[in-house]
N, C-alpha and C positions, 0 to 999 in steps of 0.2 A: 535651874533644876535639871538634875541629869536624867538620862532615860529610866534608870531603875527607879528613881523617886517618882518619875511621872507614872509608870506603870503600877507603883504601890498606891499611888493617889487615886487612880482609876479604880482600884479594887476597893479602896477604902470609901470612896463616894459612892459606890454601888452598894455599901452597907455589908461588906464580906469581911468586917474585922475580925470575926471569930476565926476565919480562915487565912489571915494575913500571914501568920508564921508558916504554914504550910505552903502558901504561894510564894514566900520569898524566894526560895531556891528555884522554883519556876521561874521567877521574874529575873532572877540573876542569870539562869540559862539562857533566856530570851535576848538579855543585854549582850552576853557574851558571843551568841551565834550572829547578832547583828554586827557587832565588831568583825567577827571573823569573815563574814560574807562581804563586808566593805572592803576588807583587806585582800580578799581573794580576787575581787574585780579588778584589781590593777594588774593582774597576770593574764596572759593570753589563754584563751579556752579552746584554741583549735591549732594544731600544728600542722602545716601544710609542707609536703615534699618539695623541696627545691627543684628537683629534676622533672618532676610531674605534678603541678598544681592541682591536678584533679583528685590527687591523692590526699585526704585530710583525715586526722584523727583527733579525738578529744585529748587534752592535756592532763596531767594528774591534778591540775588546778581546778580543771572543769569538773571532774570526777568528784572532787572533794566539795566543790560548790553545790553540786547537785544533792549529794547526801546531807550536807548541812542545811540546804533550803528546805529539804523534806523535814528534817528535825524541827527547824524554825516553824514551818507551817503547822506541823503537828502541836507545838506549843501554843502557837497563837489561837488554833482551835479549841484547845483545852480552856484558854483563859476566856475566849469569846462565849464558848457554851456556859461557863460558870456564870459570867456577868449576865447572860440572857435569862439563865434560870432564876438568878436572884432578883431580878427586876419583874419577874413574871411574864416574860415575852415566851409563850410557848410555840408560836410559830414565826418562822423567819419572814422576812420582807419578801423573799423570793417565792416563798409558799404561799403567802398573801396574795402575790401578784398574779401567781399561776391560778390560784383559785378563783380570783376575779376574771381572769380571762376566760376560765372554763365556764363561769356563770354566764357570760356575755354570748357565748355560743351554744 
């Protein structure tokens, strides 16, 4: 099972069949971004001045990785929110934990 099928099965298992076609493009985008991020990891992210090693700057690969990672994270957040709404989870585990901590104090 490839990554796209895996993500689509996750949506299908959550009962989001009515929105599967709408999410297909998002899933394809997530898979594409994962592939690009993996590819970019092969390149150096910092350029060091050979005459002065204290001088360093990010490479174009680092900048591109940062931008794509932001897009990837946003896409994953959309998918997670949809899955949580569909299964009826209104509060996140973090919110539940913080609420429990507040009650103890």
